[in-house]
C-alpha beads as a LAMMPS data file, in Angstrom:
LAMMPS data file: protein, C-alpha beads

227 atoms
226 bonds

1 atom types
1 bond types

-500.0 500.0 xlo xhi
-500.0 500.0 ylo yhi
-500.0 500.0 zlo zhi

Masses

1 110.0

Atoms # bond

1 1 1 10.635 -2.834 9.694
2 1 1 8.957 -3.864 6.497
3 1 1 5.395 -5.207 6.877
4 1 1 4.561 -8.277 4.833
5 1 1 1.118 -9.850 4.238
6 1 1 1.147 -13.604 3.557
7 1 1 -2.024 -14.981 1.896
8 1 1 -1.724 -18.773 2.100
9 1 1 -4.179 -21.571 3.042
10 1 1 -1.806 -24.462 3.697
11 1 1 -1.019 -24.539 7.470
12 1 1 2.530 -26.013 7.026
13 1 1 3.358 -23.401 4.479
14 1 1 1.971 -20.660 6.618
15 1 1 4.256 -21.635 9.495
16 1 1 7.281 -21.908 7.193
17 1 1 6.714 -18.533 5.633
18 1 1 5.979 -16.771 8.846
19 1 1 8.925 -18.243 10.767
20 1 1 11.464 -17.565 8.012
21 1 1 10.228 -14.041 7.258
22 1 1 10.088 -13.025 10.970
23 1 1 13.575 -14.544 11.455
24 1 1 14.732 -12.013 8.753
25 1 1 13.205 -9.248 10.830
26 1 1 9.920 -8.562 8.933
27 1 1 6.600 -7.826 10.559
28 1 1 4.372 -10.644 9.195
29 1 1 0.590 -11.028 9.073
30 1 1 -0.909 -14.260 7.697
31 1 1 -4.498 -14.806 6.423
32 1 1 -5.779 -18.054 5.012
33 1 1 -8.180 -17.101 2.160
34 1 1 -8.372 -14.717 -0.821
35 1 1 -11.274 -12.595 0.514
36 1 1 -9.497 -11.839 3.762
37 1 1 -6.303 -11.103 1.772
38 1 1 -8.093 -8.496 -0.349
39 1 1 -9.688 -6.901 2.769
40 1 1 -6.296 -6.663 4.449
41 1 1 -4.846 -4.965 1.318
42 1 1 -7.737 -2.490 1.154
43 1 1 -7.810 -1.613 4.900
44 1 1 -4.175 -1.723 5.843
45 1 1 -0.795 -0.722 4.494
46 1 1 1.760 -3.344 3.632
47 1 1 5.193 -3.184 2.003
48 1 1 4.837 -6.507 0.209
49 1 1 2.445 -9.378 -0.324
50 1 1 3.270 -13.081 -0.678
51 1 1 0.095 -14.359 -2.445
52 1 1 -0.801 -17.955 -3.133
53 1 1 -2.851 -18.525 -6.291
54 1 1 -5.033 -21.382 -5.278
55 1 1 -6.987 -19.986 -2.347
56 1 1 -10.447 -20.538 -0.815
57 1 1 -13.242 -17.955 -1.506
58 1 1 -11.143 -15.931 -3.991
59 1 1 -8.194 -16.913 -6.159
60 1 1 -4.820 -15.114 -5.837
61 1 1 -5.352 -13.940 -9.443
62 1 1 -8.745 -12.293 -8.465
63 1 1 -7.179 -10.732 -5.314
64 1 1 -4.375 -9.219 -7.356
65 1 1 -6.753 -7.995 -10.110
66 1 1 -9.176 -6.339 -7.700
67 1 1 -6.371 -4.817 -5.741
68 1 1 -4.762 -3.236 -8.816
69 1 1 -8.239 -2.018 -9.983
70 1 1 -8.524 -0.148 -6.644
71 1 1 -5.140 1.488 -7.259
72 1 1 -3.295 -0.530 -4.579
73 1 1 0.270 -0.811 -5.876
74 1 1 1.720 -2.930 -3.117
75 1 1 4.391 -5.254 -4.566
76 1 1 3.218 -8.910 -4.886
77 1 1 5.152 -12.204 -5.107
78 1 1 2.801 -14.949 -6.267
79 1 1 3.121 -18.537 -5.155
80 1 1 1.502 -21.486 -6.961
81 1 1 1.697 -25.132 -7.592
82 1 1 0.942 -24.377 -11.191
83 1 1 3.950 -24.339 -13.415
84 1 1 2.445 -23.632 -16.763
85 1 1 3.912 -20.661 -18.603
86 1 1 0.391 -19.189 -19.199
87 1 1 -0.201 -18.979 -15.372
88 1 1 3.053 -17.130 -14.884
89 1 1 2.266 -14.777 -17.724
90 1 1 -1.246 -14.110 -16.346
91 1 1 0.047 -13.373 -12.862
92 1 1 2.724 -10.970 -14.193
93 1 1 0.235 -9.262 -16.547
94 1 1 -2.219 -8.709 -13.657
95 1 1 0.554 -6.815 -11.884
96 1 1 2.561 -9.319 -9.849
97 1 1 6.145 -8.312 -9.295
98 1 1 7.588 -11.871 -9.140
99 1 1 6.336 -15.428 -9.372
100 1 1 7.479 -18.705 -7.693
101 1 1 6.372 -22.237 -8.392
102 1 1 5.936 -24.728 -5.540
103 1 1 7.941 -26.429 -4.236
104 1 1 10.416 -23.707 -3.821
105 1 1 13.420 -22.852 -1.645
106 1 1 12.611 -20.603 1.259
107 1 1 16.104 -19.144 0.945
108 1 1 15.329 -18.183 -2.693
109 1 1 11.942 -16.740 -1.642
110 1 1 13.636 -14.581 1.067
111 1 1 16.202 -13.389 -1.540
112 1 1 13.397 -12.394 -3.925
113 1 1 11.535 -10.652 -1.055
114 1 1 14.596 -8.579 -0.329
115 1 1 15.070 -7.742 -4.004
116 1 1 11.456 -6.636 -4.455
117 1 1 11.613 -4.461 -1.307
118 1 1 14.807 -2.860 -2.598
119 1 1 13.074 -1.976 -5.858
120 1 1 10.048 -0.594 -3.946
121 1 1 12.336 1.553 -1.775
122 1 1 14.116 2.950 -4.820
123 1 1 10.803 3.700 -6.457
124 1 1 9.465 5.343 -3.320
125 1 1 12.585 7.529 -3.179
126 1 1 12.085 8.560 -6.784
127 1 1 8.400 9.139 -6.130
128 1 1 9.180 11.347 -3.167
129 1 1 10.937 13.980 -5.261
130 1 1 8.561 14.005 -8.194
131 1 1 5.154 14.502 -6.594
132 1 1 3.186 17.364 -7.975
133 1 1 -0.295 18.496 -6.960
134 1 1 -1.465 21.440 -8.966
135 1 1 0.996 24.199 -8.411
136 1 1 2.371 22.491 -5.303
137 1 1 5.578 20.355 -5.202
138 1 1 6.088 17.985 -2.315
139 1 1 9.280 16.122 -1.286
140 1 1 8.361 13.449 1.260
141 1 1 12.003 12.545 1.899
142 1 1 13.020 16.078 2.804
143 1 1 9.622 16.984 4.331
144 1 1 9.380 20.131 2.227
145 1 1 6.577 21.616 0.204
146 1 1 6.408 24.644 -2.141
147 1 1 3.735 26.457 -4.172
148 1 1 4.846 28.550 -7.055
149 1 1 8.340 28.275 -5.709
150 1 1 7.417 29.556 -2.264
151 1 1 7.865 27.385 0.843
152 1 1 4.740 25.927 2.432
153 1 1 4.938 25.129 6.132
154 1 1 3.637 21.683 6.908
155 1 1 3.799 19.444 9.902
156 1 1 5.228 15.910 9.773
157 1 1 1.748 14.499 10.323
158 1 1 0.374 16.451 7.372
159 1 1 3.186 15.050 5.243
160 1 1 2.286 11.495 6.418
161 1 1 -1.413 11.960 5.598
162 1 1 -0.624 13.343 2.180
163 1 1 1.838 10.536 1.519
164 1 1 -0.710 7.889 2.398
165 1 1 -3.309 9.580 0.134
166 1 1 -0.680 9.774 -2.614
167 1 1 0.124 6.058 -2.249
168 1 1 -3.586 5.384 -2.757
169 1 1 -4.219 8.199 -5.243
170 1 1 -7.403 8.150 -7.299
171 1 1 -9.014 5.647 -4.837
172 1 1 -11.213 6.211 -1.882
173 1 1 -9.357 6.142 1.512
174 1 1 -11.508 5.835 4.606
175 1 1 -10.976 7.797 7.763
176 1 1 -10.310 4.552 9.573
177 1 1 -7.537 3.683 7.143
178 1 1 -5.887 7.009 7.843
179 1 1 -6.256 6.635 11.559
180 1 1 -4.800 3.069 11.490
181 1 1 -1.959 3.761 9.076
182 1 1 -0.937 7.374 10.048
183 1 1 -1.756 7.502 13.709
184 1 1 -1.600 3.823 14.624
185 1 1 -4.031 2.437 17.227
186 1 1 -4.165 5.574 19.387
187 1 1 -7.723 5.482 20.877
188 1 1 -7.491 9.183 21.771
189 1 1 -7.614 10.126 18.079
190 1 1 -10.977 10.454 16.461
191 1 1 -12.116 10.663 12.849
192 1 1 -12.804 14.433 13.533
193 1 1 -9.017 14.789 13.953
194 1 1 -8.576 13.423 10.377
195 1 1 -11.079 15.915 9.108
196 1 1 -9.204 18.759 10.730
197 1 1 -5.875 17.725 9.204
198 1 1 -7.383 17.374 5.758
199 1 1 -8.903 20.860 6.128
200 1 1 -5.427 22.260 6.855
201 1 1 -3.919 20.376 3.888
202 1 1 -6.525 21.926 1.589
203 1 1 -5.828 25.372 2.954
204 1 1 -2.130 24.947 2.247
205 1 1 -2.240 23.088 -1.104
206 1 1 -5.493 23.751 -2.893
207 1 1 -5.986 26.953 -4.995
208 1 1 -9.568 27.231 -3.634
209 1 1 -9.809 25.254 -0.366
210 1 1 -13.621 25.725 -0.173
211 1 1 -13.887 24.002 -3.630
212 1 1 -11.005 21.503 -3.581
213 1 1 -9.911 19.893 -6.875
214 1 1 -7.401 17.386 -5.507
215 1 1 -8.287 16.375 -1.940
216 1 1 -11.940 15.382 -2.395
217 1 1 -14.383 14.331 0.334
218 1 1 -16.320 11.158 -0.342
219 1 1 -19.304 11.629 1.883
220 1 1 -19.893 8.956 4.358
221 1 1 -16.615 7.215 3.527
222 1 1 -13.473 9.315 3.514
223 1 1 -11.253 11.065 1.011
224 1 1 -9.799 10.654 -2.475
225 1 1 -6.633 12.289 -3.758
226 1 1 -7.179 13.126 -7.407
227 1 1 -4.095 13.668 -9.541

Bonds

1 1 1 2
2 1 2 3
3 1 3 4
4 1 4 5
5 1 5 6
6 1 6 7
7 1 7 8
8 1 8 9
9 1 9 10
10 1 10 11
11 1 11 12
12 1 12 13
13 1 13 14
14 1 14 15
15 1 15 16
16 1 16 17
17 1 17 18
18 1 18 19
19 1 19 20
20 1 20 21
21 1 21 22
22 1 22 23
23 1 23 24
24 1 24 25
25 1 25 26
26 1 26 27
27 1 27 28
28 1 28 29
29 1 29 30
30 1 30 31
31 1 31 32
32 1 32 33
33 1 33 34
34 1 34 35
35 1 35 36
36 1 36 37
37 1 37 38
38 1 38 39
39 1 39 40
40 1 40 41
41 1 41 42
42 1 42 43
43 1 43 44
44 1 44 45
45 1 45 46
46 1 46 47
47 1 47 48
48 1 48 49
49 1 49 50
50 1 50 51
51 1 51 52
52 1 52 53
53 1 53 54
54 1 54 55
55 1 55 56
56 1 56 57
57 1 57 58
58 1 58 59
59 1 59 60
60 1 60 61
61 1 61 62
62 1 62 63
63 1 63 64
64 1 64 65
65 1 65 66
66 1 66 67
67 1 67 68
68 1 68 69
69 1 69 70
70 1 70 71
71 1 71 72
72 1 72 73
73 1 73 74
74 1 74 75
75 1 75 76
76 1 76 77
77 1 77 78
78 1 78 79
79 1 79 80
80 1 80 81
81 1 81 82
82 1 82 83
83 1 83 84
84 1 84 85
85 1 85 86
86 1 86 87
87 1 87 88
88 1 88 89
89 1 89 90
90 1 90 91
91 1 91 92
92 1 92 93
93 1 93 94
94 1 94 95
95 1 95 96
96 1 96 97
97 1 97 98
98 1 98 99
99 1 99 100
100 1 100 101
101 1 101 102
102 1 102 103
103 1 103 104
104 1 104 105
105 1 105 106
106 1 106 107
107 1 107 108
108 1 108 109
109 1 109 110
110 1 110 111
111 1 111 112
112 1 112 113
113 1 113 114
114 1 114 115
115 1 115 116
116 1 116 117
117 1 117 118
118 1 118 119
119 1 119 120
120 1 120 121
121 1 121 122
122 1 122 123
123 1 123 124
124 1 124 125
125 1 125 126
126 1 126 127
127 1 127 128
128 1 128 129
129 1 129 130
130 1 130 131
131 1 131 132
132 1 132 133
133 1 133 134
134 1 134 135
135 1 135 136
136 1 136 137
137 1 137 138
138 1 138 139
139 1 139 140
140 1 140 141
141 1 141 142
142 1 142 143
143 1 143 144
144 1 144 145
145 1 145 146
146 1 146 147
147 1 147 148
148 1 148 149
149 1 149 150
150 1 150 151
151 1 151 152
152 1 152 153
153 1 153 154
154 1 154 155
155 1 155 156
156 1 156 157
157 1 157 158
158 1 158 159
159 1 159 160
160 1 160 161
161 1 161 162
162 1 162 163
163 1 163 164
164 1 164 165
165 1 165 166
166 1 166 167
167 1 167 168
168 1 168 169
169 1 169 170
170 1 170 171
171 1 171 172
172 1 172 173
173 1 173 174
174 1 174 175
175 1 175 176
176 1 176 177
177 1 177 178
178 1 178 179
179 1 179 180
180 1 180 181
181 1 181 182
182 1 182 183
183 1 183 184
184 1 184 185
185 1 185 186
186 1 186 187
187 1 187 188
188 1 188 189
189 1 189 190
190 1 190 191
191 1 191 192
192 1 192 193
193 1 193 194
194 1 194 195
195 1 195 196
196 1 196 197
197 1 197 198
198 1 198 199
199 1 199 200
200 1 200 201
201 1 201 202
202 1 202 203
203 1 203 204
204 1 204 205
205 1 205 206
206 1 206 207
207 1 207 208
208 1 208 209
209 1 209 210
210 1 210 211
211 1 211 212
212 1 212 213
213 1 213 214
214 1 214 215
215 1 215 216
216 1 216 217
217 1 217 218
218 1 218 219
219 1 219 220
220 1 220 221
221 1 221 222
222 1 222 223
223 1 223 224
224 1 224 225
225 1 225 226
226 1 226 227
């Protein structure tokens, strides 16, 4: 089930978007201001964002800009009452994947959501067979890894951790983000568990695990995958 974040401050629009997206089978979370929207994007993993432009506390343009600066590549469909060409161009140049002007047809929005998710899935599939990390090659779809052509045994959880780091490559990922997005809300899992899994990943993928070049510890925060 695809997970969609809706950032919209108009109550009526919130209800309409949530009801229609949930009817289509999506897992929907709604927040009503730009600051909360950016925090959600940083701290949680979504498949798509429906982002209004005119928002309290932080505009949709600023949310999108800051998210892209942090390396968050989640697809975004922007919504706005503005219909000027320059606003559409700005949104798309900042990294939006699509743009709709209010008032709009909810049926058309749903169609565009499906189209963006299809493109994302195709991209993810392409990504899964192309990932390189030093002398290691990882295929997330097949759950296989090799180094210098030799198979590396990795557990499904190690693949999931590495995939989440790869999706947020070159940005800092906190231990809490990994716990939430890889393990879910299992209270029996601690941040120490994350550290142990990362240690194993380094031993399997880094040329010198004691001096890692790709899976870097950011002290007091978490990890960064450098590629």
